[in-house]
N, CA, C and O atoms as a Maestro MAE file, in Angstrom:
{
 s_m_m2io_version
 :::
 2.0.0
}

f_m_ct {
 s_m_title
 :::
 protein
 m_atom[340] {
  # First column is atom index #
  i_m_mmod_type
  r_m_x_coord
  r_m_y_coord
  r_m_z_coord
  i_m_residue_number
  s_m_chain_name
  s_m_pdb_residue_name
  s_m_pdb_atom_name
  i_m_atomic_number
  :::
  1 25 137.144 160.557 97.966 1 A "UNK " " N  " 7
  2 3 136.701 159.844 96.785 1 A "UNK " " CA " 6
  3 2 135.781 158.697 97.299 1 A "UNK " " C  " 6
  4 15 136.099 157.999 98.262 1 A "UNK " " O  " 8
  5 25 134.612 158.543 96.594 2 A "UNK " " N  " 7
  6 3 133.605 157.550 96.917 2 A "UNK " " CA " 6
  7 2 134.010 156.245 96.248 2 A "UNK " " C  " 6
  8 15 134.537 156.242 95.135 2 A "UNK " " O  " 8
  9 25 133.765 155.162 96.919 3 A "UNK " " N  " 7
  10 3 134.158 153.927 96.420 3 A "UNK " " CA " 6
  11 2 132.833 153.427 95.654 3 A "UNK " " C  " 6
  12 15 131.728 153.943 95.821 3 A "UNK " " O  " 8
  13 25 133.104 152.332 94.777 4 A "UNK " " N  " 7
  14 3 131.919 151.863 93.983 4 A "UNK " " CA " 6
  15 2 130.828 151.357 94.988 4 A "UNK " " C  " 6
  16 15 129.645 151.545 94.704 4 A "UNK " " O  " 8
  17 25 131.146 150.778 96.049 5 A "UNK " " N  " 7
  18 3 130.209 150.237 97.036 5 A "UNK " " CA " 6
  19 2 129.288 151.434 97.610 5 A "UNK " " C  " 6
  20 15 128.063 151.360 97.706 5 A "UNK " " O  " 8
  21 25 130.034 152.491 97.958 6 A "UNK " " N  " 7
  22 3 129.402 153.705 98.483 6 A "UNK " " CA " 6
  23 2 128.343 154.263 97.448 6 A "UNK " " C  " 6
  24 15 127.235 154.646 97.825 6 A "UNK " " O  " 8
  25 25 128.711 154.287 96.227 7 A "UNK " " N  " 7
  26 3 127.875 154.781 95.149 7 A "UNK " " CA " 6
  27 2 126.654 154.031 94.962 7 A "UNK " " C  " 6
  28 15 125.556 154.557 94.785 7 A "UNK " " O  " 8
  29 25 126.892 152.689 95.010 8 A "UNK " " N  " 7
  30 3 125.776 151.761 94.861 8 A "UNK " " CA " 6
  31 2 124.827 151.807 96.001 8 A "UNK " " C  " 6
  32 15 123.607 151.795 95.839 8 A "UNK " " O  " 8
  33 25 125.452 151.863 97.238 9 A "UNK " " N  " 7
  34 3 124.649 151.958 98.435 9 A "UNK " " CA " 6
  35 2 123.691 153.230 98.438 9 A "UNK " " C  " 6
  36 15 122.510 153.152 98.775 9 A "UNK " " O  " 8
  37 25 124.240 154.276 98.077 10 A "UNK " " N  " 7
  38 3 123.623 155.597 98.074 10 A "UNK " " CA " 6
  39 2 122.485 155.517 96.979 10 A "UNK " " C  " 6
  40 15 121.356 155.953 97.208 10 A "UNK " " O  " 8
  41 25 122.824 154.965 95.834 11 A "UNK " " N  " 7
  42 3 121.801 154.950 94.726 11 A "UNK " " CA " 6
  43 2 120.692 154.036 95.236 11 A "UNK " " C  " 6
  44 15 119.531 154.383 95.020 11 A "UNK " " O  " 8
  45 25 120.932 152.921 95.881 12 A "UNK " " N  " 7
  46 3 119.956 151.961 96.317 12 A "UNK " " CA " 6
  47 2 119.069 152.639 97.360 12 A "UNK " " C  " 6
  48 15 117.846 152.531 97.278 12 A "UNK " " O  " 8
  49 25 119.637 153.315 98.312 13 A "UNK " " N  " 7
  50 3 118.912 154.117 99.319 13 A "UNK " " CA " 6
  51 2 118.026 155.130 98.736 13 A "UNK " " C  " 6
  52 15 116.870 155.237 99.147 13 A "UNK " " O  " 8
  53 25 118.524 155.933 97.742 14 A "UNK " " N  " 7
  54 3 117.675 156.889 97.125 14 A "UNK " " CA " 6
  55 2 116.557 156.329 96.315 14 A "UNK " " C  " 6
  56 15 115.481 156.919 96.210 14 A "UNK " " O  " 8
  57 25 116.825 155.138 95.717 15 A "UNK " " N  " 7
  58 3 115.762 154.445 95.071 15 A "UNK " " CA " 6
  59 2 114.620 154.014 95.963 15 A "UNK " " C  " 6
  60 15 113.433 154.230 95.720 15 A "UNK " " O  " 8
  61 25 115.100 153.379 97.027 16 A "UNK " " N  " 7
  62 3 114.137 152.859 98.030 16 A "UNK " " CA " 6
  63 2 113.318 153.952 98.706 16 A "UNK " " C  " 6
  64 15 112.193 153.717 99.147 16 A "UNK " " O  " 8
  65 25 113.878 155.114 98.780 17 A "UNK " " N  " 7
  66 3 113.209 156.180 99.446 17 A "UNK " " CA " 6
  67 2 112.019 156.665 98.591 17 A "UNK " " C  " 6
  68 15 111.097 157.308 99.094 17 A "UNK " " O  " 8
  69 25 112.065 156.344 97.311 18 A "UNK " " N  " 7
  70 3 110.985 156.793 96.361 18 A "UNK " " CA " 6
  71 2 109.897 155.771 96.286 18 A "UNK " " C  " 6
  72 15 108.850 156.019 95.688 18 A "UNK " " O  " 8
  73 25 110.127 154.586 96.901 19 A "UNK " " N  " 7
  74 3 109.103 153.453 96.893 19 A "UNK " " CA " 6
  75 2 108.015 153.666 98.060 19 A "UNK " " C  " 6
  76 15 108.332 154.144 99.149 19 A "UNK " " O  " 8
  77 25 106.823 153.304 97.768 20 A "UNK " " N  " 7
  78 3 105.864 153.224 98.997 20 A "UNK " " CA " 6
  79 2 106.264 152.328 100.020 20 A "UNK " " C  " 6
  80 15 107.002 151.374 99.772 20 A "UNK " " O  " 8
  81 25 105.782 152.594 101.267 21 A "UNK " " N  " 7
  82 3 106.196 151.764 102.377 21 A "UNK " " CA " 6
  83 2 106.083 150.298 102.268 21 A "UNK " " C  " 6
  84 15 106.944 149.562 102.752 21 A "UNK " " O  " 8
  85 25 104.982 149.826 101.608 22 A "UNK " " N  " 7
  86 3 104.708 148.470 101.495 22 A "UNK " " CA " 6
  87 2 105.708 147.774 100.485 22 A "UNK " " C  " 6
  88 15 105.794 146.546 100.487 22 A "UNK " " O  " 8
  89 25 106.422 148.500 99.672 23 A "UNK " " N  " 7
  90 3 107.400 147.942 98.713 23 A "UNK " " CA " 6
  91 2 108.847 148.057 99.221 23 A "UNK " " C  " 6
  92 15 109.759 147.463 98.646 23 A "UNK " " O  " 8
  93 25 109.033 148.772 100.227 24 A "UNK " " N  " 7
  94 3 110.439 148.974 100.755 24 A "UNK " " CA " 6
  95 2 110.841 147.625 101.472 24 A "UNK " " C  " 6
  96 15 110.029 146.940 102.094 24 A "UNK " " O  " 8
  97 25 112.102 147.332 101.331 25 A "UNK " " N  " 7
  98 3 112.628 146.203 101.964 25 A "UNK " " CA " 6
  99 2 112.542 146.235 103.464 25 A "UNK " " C  " 6
  100 15 113.041 147.171 104.089 25 A "UNK " " O  " 8
  101 25 111.944 145.271 104.041 26 A "UNK " " N  " 7
  102 3 111.857 145.214 105.524 26 A "UNK " " CA " 6
  103 2 112.823 144.118 106.013 26 A "UNK " " C  " 6
  104 15 112.596 142.929 105.791 26 A "UNK " " O  " 8
  105 25 113.924 144.557 106.696 27 A "UNK " " N  " 7
  106 3 114.877 143.596 107.172 27 A "UNK " " CA " 6
  107 2 114.840 143.479 108.667 27 A "UNK " " C  " 6
  108 15 115.118 144.471 109.341 27 A "UNK " " O  " 8
  109 25 114.517 142.335 109.243 28 A "UNK " " N  " 7
  110 3 114.424 142.051 110.598 28 A "UNK " " CA " 6
  111 2 115.945 142.114 111.049 28 A "UNK " " C  " 6
  112 15 116.808 141.815 110.224 28 A "UNK " " O  " 8
  113 25 116.309 142.505 112.374 29 A "UNK " " N  " 7
  114 3 117.607 142.501 112.797 29 A "UNK " " CA " 6
  115 2 118.308 141.118 112.733 29 A "UNK " " C  " 6
  116 15 119.463 140.992 112.329 29 A "UNK " " O  " 8
  117 25 117.557 140.119 113.146 30 A "UNK " " N  " 7
  118 3 118.156 138.720 113.169 30 A "UNK " " CA " 6
  119 2 118.371 138.364 111.736 30 A "UNK " " C  " 6
  120 15 119.416 137.781 111.447 30 A "UNK " " O  " 8
  121 25 117.524 138.641 110.827 31 A "UNK " " N  " 7
  122 3 117.712 138.382 109.381 31 A "UNK " " CA " 6
  123 2 118.951 139.057 108.793 31 A "UNK " " C  " 6
  124 15 119.672 138.524 107.951 31 A "UNK " " O  " 8
  125 25 119.132 140.245 109.295 32 A "UNK " " N  " 7
  126 3 120.286 141.037 108.721 32 A "UNK " " CA " 6
  127 2 121.631 140.431 109.181 32 A "UNK " " C  " 6
  128 15 122.622 140.440 108.450 32 A "UNK " " O  " 8
  129 25 121.623 139.907 110.417 33 A "UNK " " N  " 7
  130 3 122.863 139.267 110.975 33 A "UNK " " CA " 6
  131 2 123.177 137.835 110.218 33 A "UNK " " C  " 6
  132 15 124.323 137.423 110.040 33 A "UNK " " O  " 8
  133 25 122.092 137.201 109.836 34 A "UNK " " N  " 7
  134 3 122.208 135.862 109.148 34 A "UNK " " CA " 6
  135 2 122.623 136.069 107.797 34 A "UNK " " C  " 6
  136 15 123.363 135.228 107.287 34 A "UNK " " O  " 8
  137 25 122.213 137.171 107.077 35 A "UNK " " N  " 7
  138 3 122.491 137.356 105.693 35 A "UNK " " CA " 6
  139 2 124.008 137.569 105.497 35 A "UNK " " C  " 6
  140 15 124.656 138.276 106.268 35 A "UNK " " O  " 8
  141 25 124.517 136.970 104.501 36 A "UNK " " N  " 7
  142 3 125.973 137.056 104.235 36 A "UNK " " CA " 6
  143 2 126.023 137.741 102.837 36 A "UNK " " C  " 6
  144 15 125.555 137.217 101.826 36 A "UNK " " O  " 8
  145 25 126.578 138.853 102.864 37 A "UNK " " N  " 7
  146 3 126.760 139.601 101.603 37 A "UNK " " CA " 6
  147 2 128.225 139.326 101.079 37 A "UNK " " C  " 6
  148 15 129.207 139.586 101.776 37 A "UNK " " O  " 8
  149 25 128.319 138.772 99.779 38 A "UNK " " N  " 7
  150 3 129.667 138.642 99.199 38 A "UNK " " CA " 6
  151 2 129.883 139.926 98.391 38 A "UNK " " C  " 6
  152 15 129.132 140.301 97.490 38 A "UNK " " O  " 8
  153 25 130.915 140.517 98.777 39 A "UNK " " N  " 7
  154 3 131.304 141.703 97.992 39 A "UNK " " CA " 6
  155 2 132.712 141.559 97.491 39 A "UNK " " C  " 6
  156 15 133.570 141.017 98.188 39 A "UNK " " O  " 8
  157 25 132.966 142.040 96.285 40 A "UNK " " N  " 7
  158 3 134.262 141.933 95.721 40 A "UNK " " CA " 6
  159 2 134.995 143.166 96.122 40 A "UNK " " C  " 6
  160 15 134.376 144.198 96.382 40 A "UNK " " O  " 8
  161 25 136.324 143.092 96.181 41 A "UNK " " N  " 7
  162 3 137.194 144.247 96.602 41 A "UNK " " CA " 6
  163 2 136.946 145.251 95.462 41 A "UNK " " C  " 6
  164 15 136.537 144.929 94.347 41 A "UNK " " O  " 8
  165 25 137.226 146.456 95.847 42 A "UNK " " N  " 7
  166 3 137.128 147.564 94.900 42 A "UNK " " CA " 6
  167 2 138.149 147.407 93.773 42 A "UNK " " C  " 6
  168 15 137.864 147.803 92.643 42 A "UNK " " O  " 8
  169 25 139.235 146.887 94.022 43 A "UNK " " N  " 7
  170 3 140.194 146.535 92.984 43 A "UNK " " CA " 6
  171 2 139.604 145.580 91.989 43 A "UNK " " C  " 6
  172 15 139.646 145.807 90.779 43 A "UNK " " O  " 8
  173 25 139.078 144.560 92.485 44 A "UNK " " N  " 7
  174 3 138.479 143.390 91.629 44 A "UNK " " CA " 6
  175 2 137.306 144.023 90.727 44 A "UNK " " C  " 6
  176 15 137.190 143.749 89.533 44 A "UNK " " O  " 8
  177 25 136.490 144.857 91.385 45 A "UNK " " N  " 7
  178 3 135.322 145.529 90.677 45 A "UNK " " CA " 6
  179 2 135.937 146.390 89.627 45 A "UNK " " C  " 6
  180 15 135.469 146.295 88.492 45 A "UNK " " O  " 8
  181 25 136.909 147.207 89.842 46 A "UNK " " N  " 7
  182 3 137.470 148.101 88.903 46 A "UNK " " CA " 6
  183 2 138.086 147.231 87.710 46 A "UNK " " C  " 6
  184 15 137.975 147.599 86.541 46 A "UNK " " O  " 8
  185 25 138.712 146.109 88.063 47 A "UNK " " N  " 7
  186 3 139.268 145.276 86.984 47 A "UNK " " CA " 6
  187 2 138.199 144.634 86.088 47 A "UNK " " C  " 6
  188 15 138.358 144.555 84.869 47 A "UNK " " O  " 8
  189 25 137.155 144.198 86.689 48 A "UNK " " N  " 7
  190 3 136.085 143.649 85.981 48 A "UNK " " CA " 6
  191 2 135.423 144.626 85.091 48 A "UNK " " C  " 6
  192 15 135.109 144.345 83.934 48 A "UNK " " O  " 8
  193 25 135.191 145.906 85.701 49 A "UNK " " N  " 7
  194 3 134.514 147.014 84.944 49 A "UNK " " CA " 6
  195 2 135.302 147.453 83.792 49 A "UNK " " C  " 6
  196 15 134.752 147.659 82.710 49 A "UNK " " O  " 8
  197 25 136.725 147.627 83.988 50 A "UNK " " N  " 7
  198 3 137.579 148.100 82.827 50 A "UNK " " CA " 6
  199 2 137.722 147.002 81.739 50 A "UNK " " C  " 6
  200 15 138.131 147.291 80.614 50 A "UNK " " O  " 8
  201 25 137.372 145.717 82.098 51 A "UNK " " N  " 7
  202 3 137.547 144.706 80.977 51 A "UNK " " CA " 6
  203 2 136.124 144.134 80.632 51 A "UNK " " C  " 6
  204 15 136.020 142.972 80.242 51 A "UNK " " O  " 8
  205 25 135.083 144.910 80.769 52 A "UNK " " N  " 7
  206 3 133.683 144.461 80.586 52 A "UNK " " CA " 6
  207 2 133.504 144.028 79.176 52 A "UNK " " C  " 6
  208 15 133.859 144.809 78.293 52 A "UNK " " O  " 8
  209 25 133.016 142.923 78.874 53 A "UNK " " N  " 7
  210 3 132.747 142.469 77.529 53 A "UNK " " CA " 6
  211 2 131.516 143.076 76.901 53 A "UNK " " C  " 6
  212 15 131.315 142.928 75.695 53 A "UNK " " O  " 8
  213 25 130.631 143.796 77.716 54 A "UNK " " N  " 7
  214 3 129.456 144.359 77.222 54 A "UNK " " CA " 6
  215 2 129.700 145.685 76.474 54 A "UNK " " C  " 6
  216 15 130.550 146.498 76.838 54 A "UNK " " O  " 8
  217 25 128.922 145.845 75.435 55 A "UNK " " N  " 7
  218 3 129.218 147.082 74.600 55 A "UNK " " CA " 6
  219 2 128.852 148.301 75.340 55 A "UNK " " C  " 6
  220 15 129.607 149.270 75.273 55 A "UNK " " O  " 8
  221 25 127.744 148.358 76.059 56 A "UNK " " N  " 7
  222 3 127.440 149.527 76.882 56 A "UNK " " CA " 6
  223 2 127.316 149.018 78.352 56 A "UNK " " C  " 6
  224 15 127.041 147.848 78.619 56 A "UNK " " O  " 8
  225 25 127.543 149.992 79.289 57 A "UNK " " N  " 7
  226 3 127.415 149.678 80.644 57 A "UNK " " CA " 6
  227 2 125.922 149.451 81.001 57 A "UNK " " C  " 6
  228 15 125.117 150.355 80.778 57 A "UNK " " O  " 8
  229 25 125.541 148.325 81.524 58 A "UNK " " N  " 7
  230 3 124.162 147.998 81.838 58 A "UNK " " CA " 6
  231 2 123.886 148.411 83.271 58 A "UNK " " C  " 6
  232 15 122.717 148.449 83.657 58 A "UNK " " O  " 8
  233 25 124.813 148.701 84.025 59 A "UNK " " N  " 7
  234 3 124.735 149.096 85.550 59 A "UNK " " CA " 6
  235 2 124.931 147.895 86.335 59 A "UNK " " C  " 6
  236 15 124.634 146.771 85.931 59 A "UNK " " O  " 8
  237 25 125.439 148.155 87.467 60 A "UNK " " N  " 7
  238 3 125.639 147.089 88.470 60 A "UNK " " CA " 6
  239 2 124.449 146.411 89.007 60 A "UNK " " C  " 6
  240 15 124.509 145.291 89.514 60 A "UNK " " O  " 8
  241 25 123.283 147.149 88.886 61 A "UNK " " N  " 7
  242 3 122.028 146.579 89.474 61 A "UNK " " CA " 6
  243 2 121.497 145.440 88.500 61 A "UNK " " C  " 6
  244 15 120.649 144.653 88.920 61 A "UNK " " O  " 8
  245 25 121.958 145.351 87.283 62 A "UNK " " N  " 7
  246 3 121.386 144.366 86.322 62 A "UNK " " CA " 6
  247 2 122.142 143.126 86.543 62 A "UNK " " C  " 6
  248 15 123.322 143.164 86.891 62 A "UNK " " O  " 8
  249 25 121.452 141.937 86.336 63 A "UNK " " N  " 7
  250 3 121.939 140.657 86.453 63 A "UNK " " CA " 6
  251 2 122.988 140.252 85.562 63 A "UNK " " C  " 6
  252 15 123.791 139.378 85.890 63 A "UNK " " O  " 8
  253 25 123.031 140.896 84.342 64 A "UNK " " N  " 7
  254 3 124.104 140.542 83.305 64 A "UNK " " CA " 6
  255 2 125.272 141.402 83.432 64 A "UNK " " C  " 6
  256 15 126.123 141.363 82.544 64 A "UNK " " O  " 8
  257 25 125.412 142.184 84.450 65 A "UNK " " N  " 7
  258 3 126.648 142.942 84.671 65 A "UNK " " CA " 6
  259 2 127.713 141.967 85.207 65 A "UNK " " C  " 6
  260 15 127.453 141.168 86.106 65 A "UNK " " O  " 8
  261 25 128.904 142.059 84.630 66 A "UNK " " N  " 7
  262 3 129.955 141.041 84.980 66 A "UNK " " CA " 6
  263 2 130.381 141.045 86.480 66 A "UNK " " C  " 6
  264 15 130.895 140.064 87.016 66 A "UNK " " O  " 8
  265 25 130.126 142.240 87.124 67 A "UNK " " N  " 7
  266 3 130.403 142.279 88.594 67 A "UNK " " CA " 6
  267 2 129.424 141.368 89.301 67 A "UNK " " C  " 6
  268 15 129.823 140.555 90.135 67 A "UNK " " O  " 8
  269 25 128.103 141.499 88.968 68 A "UNK " " N  " 7
  270 3 127.151 140.680 89.625 68 A "UNK " " CA " 6
  271 2 127.339 139.205 89.302 68 A "UNK " " C  " 6
  272 15 127.044 138.343 90.130 68 A "UNK " " O  " 8
  273 25 127.848 138.902 88.052 69 A "UNK " " N  " 7
  274 3 128.061 137.513 87.603 69 A "UNK " " CA " 6
  275 2 129.201 137.004 88.517 69 A "UNK " " C  " 6
  276 15 129.089 135.882 89.010 69 A "UNK " " O  " 8
  277 25 130.231 137.721 88.757 70 A "UNK " " N  " 7
  278 3 131.310 137.308 89.618 70 A "UNK " " CA " 6
  279 2 130.945 137.159 91.060 70 A "UNK " " C  " 6
  280 15 131.400 136.239 91.740 70 A "UNK " " O  " 8
  281 25 130.118 138.070 91.528 71 A "UNK " " N  " 7
  282 3 129.670 137.932 92.887 71 A "UNK " " CA " 6
  283 2 128.786 136.599 93.107 71 A "UNK " " C  " 6
  284 15 128.930 135.876 94.093 71 A "UNK " " O  " 8
  285 25 127.929 136.378 92.156 72 A "UNK " " N  " 7
  286 3 127.125 135.063 92.170 72 A "UNK " " CA " 6
  287 2 128.069 133.800 92.220 72 A "UNK " " C  " 6
  288 15 127.819 132.839 92.948 72 A "UNK " " O  " 8
  289 25 129.197 133.870 91.376 73 A "UNK " " N  " 7
  290 3 130.065 132.876 91.345 73 A "UNK " " CA " 6
  291 2 130.755 132.599 92.639 73 A "UNK " " C  " 6
  292 15 130.936 131.453 93.050 73 A "UNK " " O  " 8
  293 25 131.156 133.734 93.307 74 A "UNK " " N  " 7
  294 3 131.786 133.699 94.598 74 A "UNK " " CA " 6
  295 2 130.828 133.127 95.684 74 A "UNK " " C  " 6
  296 15 131.227 132.369 96.568 74 A "UNK " " O  " 8
  297 25 129.523 133.546 95.559 75 A "UNK " " N  " 7
  298 3 128.547 133.063 96.577 75 A "UNK " " CA " 6
  299 2 128.357 131.531 96.390 75 A "UNK " " C  " 6
  300 15 128.336 130.779 97.365 75 A "UNK " " O  " 8
  301 25 128.214 131.075 95.070 76 A "UNK " " N  " 7
  302 3 128.084 129.647 94.855 76 A "UNK " " CA " 6
  303 2 129.306 128.877 95.465 76 A "UNK " " C  " 6
  304 15 129.147 127.842 96.112 76 A "UNK " " O  " 8
  305 25 130.471 129.404 95.237 77 A "UNK " " N  " 7
  306 3 131.752 128.730 95.746 77 A "UNK " " CA " 6
  307 2 131.715 128.609 97.187 77 A "UNK " " C  " 6
  308 15 132.026 127.565 97.761 77 A "UNK " " O  " 8
  309 25 131.305 129.756 97.835 78 A "UNK " " N  " 7
  310 3 131.391 129.853 99.313 78 A "UNK " " CA " 6
  311 2 130.323 128.773 99.889 78 A "UNK " " C  " 6
  312 15 130.630 128.071 100.852 78 A "UNK " " O  " 8
  313 25 129.118 128.677 99.288 79 A "UNK " " N  " 7
  314 3 128.131 127.771 99.678 79 A "UNK " " CA " 6
  315 2 128.488 126.297 99.423 79 A "UNK " " C  " 6
  316 15 128.145 125.381 100.171 79 A "UNK " " O  " 8
  317 25 129.216 126.151 98.284 80 A "UNK " " N  " 7
  318 3 129.696 124.845 98.015 80 A "UNK " " CA " 6
  319 2 130.586 124.247 99.067 80 A "UNK " " C  " 6
  320 15 130.477 123.089 99.471 80 A "UNK " " O  " 8
  321 25 131.544 125.190 99.516 81 A "UNK " " N  " 7
  322 3 132.511 124.891 100.559 81 A "UNK " " CA " 6
  323 2 131.855 124.577 101.793 81 A "UNK " " C  " 6
  324 15 132.253 123.620 102.457 81 A "UNK " " O  " 8
  325 25 130.747 125.389 102.227 82 A "UNK " " N  " 7
  326 3 130.030 125.021 103.427 82 A "UNK " " CA " 6
  327 2 129.324 123.716 103.316 82 A "UNK " " C  " 6
  328 15 129.246 123.032 104.336 82 A "UNK " " O  " 8
  329 25 128.833 123.311 102.276 83 A "UNK " " N  " 7
  330 3 128.105 122.018 102.031 83 A "UNK " " CA " 6
  331 2 129.049 120.931 102.144 83 A "UNK " " C  " 6
  332 15 128.646 119.860 102.599 83 A "UNK " " O  " 8
  333 25 130.340 121.075 101.764 84 A "UNK " " N  " 7
  334 3 131.357 120.091 101.759 84 A "UNK " " CA " 6
  335 2 131.842 119.693 103.178 84 A "UNK " " C  " 6
  336 15 132.296 118.579 103.438 84 A "UNK " " O  " 8
  337 25 131.706 120.692 104.059 85 A "UNK " " N  " 7
  338 3 132.149 120.509 105.446 85 A "UNK " " CA " 6
  339 2 131.357 119.723 106.342 85 A "UNK " " C  " 6
  340 15 131.719 119.563 107.507 85 A "UNK " " O  " 8
  :::
 }
 m_bond[339] {
  # First column is bond index #
  i_m_from
  i_m_to
  i_m_order
  :::
  1 1 2 1
  2 2 3 1
  3 3 4 2
  4 3 5 1
  5 5 6 1
  6 6 7 1
  7 7 8 2
  8 7 9 1
  9 9 10 1
  10 10 11 1
  11 11 12 2
  12 11 13 1
  13 13 14 1
  14 14 15 1
  15 15 16 2
  16 15 17 1
  17 17 18 1
  18 18 19 1
  19 19 20 2
  20 19 21 1
  21 21 22 1
  22 22 23 1
  23 23 24 2
  24 23 25 1
  25 25 26 1
  26 26 27 1
  27 27 28 2
  28 27 29 1
  29 29 30 1
  30 30 31 1
  31 31 32 2
  32 31 33 1
  33 33 34 1
  34 34 35 1
  35 35 36 2
  36 35 37 1
  37 37 38 1
  38 38 39 1
  39 39 40 2
  40 39 41 1
  41 41 42 1
  42 42 43 1
  43 43 44 2
  44 43 45 1
  45 45 46 1
  46 46 47 1
  47 47 48 2
  48 47 49 1
  49 49 50 1
  50 50 51 1
  51 51 52 2
  52 51 53 1
  53 53 54 1
  54 54 55 1
  55 55 56 2
  56 55 57 1
  57 57 58 1
  58 58 59 1
  59 59 60 2
  60 59 61 1
  61 61 62 1
  62 62 63 1
  63 63 64 2
  64 63 65 1
  65 65 66 1
  66 66 67 1
  67 67 68 2
  68 67 69 1
  69 69 70 1
  70 70 71 1
  71 71 72 2
  72 71 73 1
  73 73 74 1
  74 74 75 1
  75 75 76 2
  76 75 77 1
  77 77 78 1
  78 78 79 1
  79 79 80 2
  80 79 81 1
  81 81 82 1
  82 82 83 1
  83 83 84 2
  84 83 85 1
  85 85 86 1
  86 86 87 1
  87 87 88 2
  88 87 89 1
  89 89 90 1
  90 90 91 1
  91 91 92 2
  92 91 93 1
  93 93 94 1
  94 94 95 1
  95 95 96 2
  96 95 97 1
  97 97 98 1
  98 98 99 1
  99 99 100 2
  100 99 101 1
  101 101 102 1
  102 102 103 1
  103 103 104 2
  104 103 105 1
  105 105 106 1
  106 106 107 1
  107 107 108 2
  108 107 109 1
  109 109 110 1
  110 110 111 1
  111 111 112 2
  112 111 113 1
  113 113 114 1
  114 114 115 1
  115 115 116 2
  116 115 117 1
  117 117 118 1
  118 118 119 1
  119 119 120 2
  120 119 121 1
  121 121 122 1
  122 122 123 1
  123 123 124 2
  124 123 125 1
  125 125 126 1
  126 126 127 1
  127 127 128 2
  128 127 129 1
  129 129 130 1
  130 130 131 1
  131 131 132 2
  132 131 133 1
  133 133 134 1
  134 134 135 1
  135 135 136 2
  136 135 137 1
  137 137 138 1
  138 138 139 1
  139 139 140 2
  140 139 141 1
  141 141 142 1
  142 142 143 1
  143 143 144 2
  144 143 145 1
  145 145 146 1
  146 146 147 1
  147 147 148 2
  148 147 149 1
  149 149 150 1
  150 150 151 1
  151 151 152 2
  152 151 153 1
  153 153 154 1
  154 154 155 1
  155 155 156 2
  156 155 157 1
  157 157 158 1
  158 158 159 1
  159 159 160 2
  160 159 161 1
  161 161 162 1
  162 162 163 1
  163 163 164 2
  164 163 165 1
  165 165 166 1
  166 166 167 1
  167 167 168 2
  168 167 169 1
  169 169 170 1
  170 170 171 1
  171 171 172 2
  172 171 173 1
  173 173 174 1
  174 174 175 1
  175 175 176 2
  176 175 177 1
  177 177 178 1
  178 178 179 1
  179 179 180 2
  180 179 181 1
  181 181 182 1
  182 182 183 1
  183 183 184 2
  184 183 185 1
  185 185 186 1
  186 186 187 1
  187 187 188 2
  188 187 189 1
  189 189 190 1
  190 190 191 1
  191 191 192 2
  192 191 193 1
  193 193 194 1
  194 194 195 1
  195 195 196 2
  196 195 197 1
  197 197 198 1
  198 198 199 1
  199 199 200 2
  200 199 201 1
  201 201 202 1
  202 202 203 1
  203 203 204 2
  204 203 205 1
  205 205 206 1
  206 206 207 1
  207 207 208 2
  208 207 209 1
  209 209 210 1
  210 210 211 1
  211 211 212 2
  212 211 213 1
  213 213 214 1
  214 214 215 1
  215 215 216 2
  216 215 217 1
  217 217 218 1
  218 218 219 1
  219 219 220 2
  220 219 221 1
  221 221 222 1
  222 222 223 1
  223 223 224 2
  224 223 225 1
  225 225 226 1
  226 226 227 1
  227 227 228 2
  228 227 229 1
  229 229 230 1
  230 230 231 1
  231 231 232 2
  232 231 233 1
  233 233 234 1
  234 234 235 1
  235 235 236 2
  236 235 237 1
  237 237 238 1
  238 238 239 1
  239 239 240 2
  240 239 241 1
  241 241 242 1
  242 242 243 1
  243 243 244 2
  244 243 245 1
  245 245 246 1
  246 246 247 1
  247 247 248 2
  248 247 249 1
  249 249 250 1
  250 250 251 1
  251 251 252 2
  252 251 253 1
  253 253 254 1
  254 254 255 1
  255 255 256 2
  256 255 257 1
  257 257 258 1
  258 258 259 1
  259 259 260 2
  260 259 261 1
  261 261 262 1
  262 262 263 1
  263 263 264 2
  264 263 265 1
  265 265 266 1
  266 266 267 1
  267 267 268 2
  268 267 269 1
  269 269 270 1
  270 270 271 1
  271 271 272 2
  272 271 273 1
  273 273 274 1
  274 274 275 1
  275 275 276 2
  276 275 277 1
  277 277 278 1
  278 278 279 1
  279 279 280 2
  280 279 281 1
  281 281 282 1
  282 282 283 1
  283 283 284 2
  284 283 285 1
  285 285 286 1
  286 286 287 1
  287 287 288 2
  288 287 289 1
  289 289 290 1
  290 290 291 1
  291 291 292 2
  292 291 293 1
  293 293 294 1
  294 294 295 1
  295 295 296 2
  296 295 297 1
  297 297 298 1
  298 298 299 1
  299 299 300 2
  300 299 301 1
  301 301 302 1
  302 302 303 1
  303 303 304 2
  304 303 305 1
  305 305 306 1
  306 306 307 1
  307 307 308 2
  308 307 309 1
  309 309 310 1
  310 310 311 1
  311 311 312 2
  312 311 313 1
  313 313 314 1
  314 314 315 1
  315 315 316 2
  316 315 317 1
  317 317 318 1
  318 318 319 1
  319 319 320 2
  320 319 321 1
  321 321 322 1
  322 322 323 1
  323 323 324 2
  324 323 325 1
  325 325 326 1
  326 326 327 1
  327 327 328 2
  328 327 329 1
  329 329 330 1
  330 330 331 1
  331 331 332 2
  332 331 333 1
  333 333 334 1
  334 334 335 1
  335 335 336 2
  336 335 337 1
  337 337 338 1
  338 338 339 1
  339 339 340 2
  :::
 }
}
């Protein structure tokens, strides 16, 4: 069974494969190491998705998706903790 993360990763890779080279994301190895991705657990994503307040699923790639909203909140919280130290 595929996890939600796997599904999103495959969808993103398929989308980027359709883009011209100059529009594809170019990630330098050092930049990839510095980047911190905040991902919610599959359980938490499922919980948010099942209790979604939106009438129709807008897709996880849209900014108004509750999963993305939660990820941004977690990112802000993590950065706030770093700034406090």
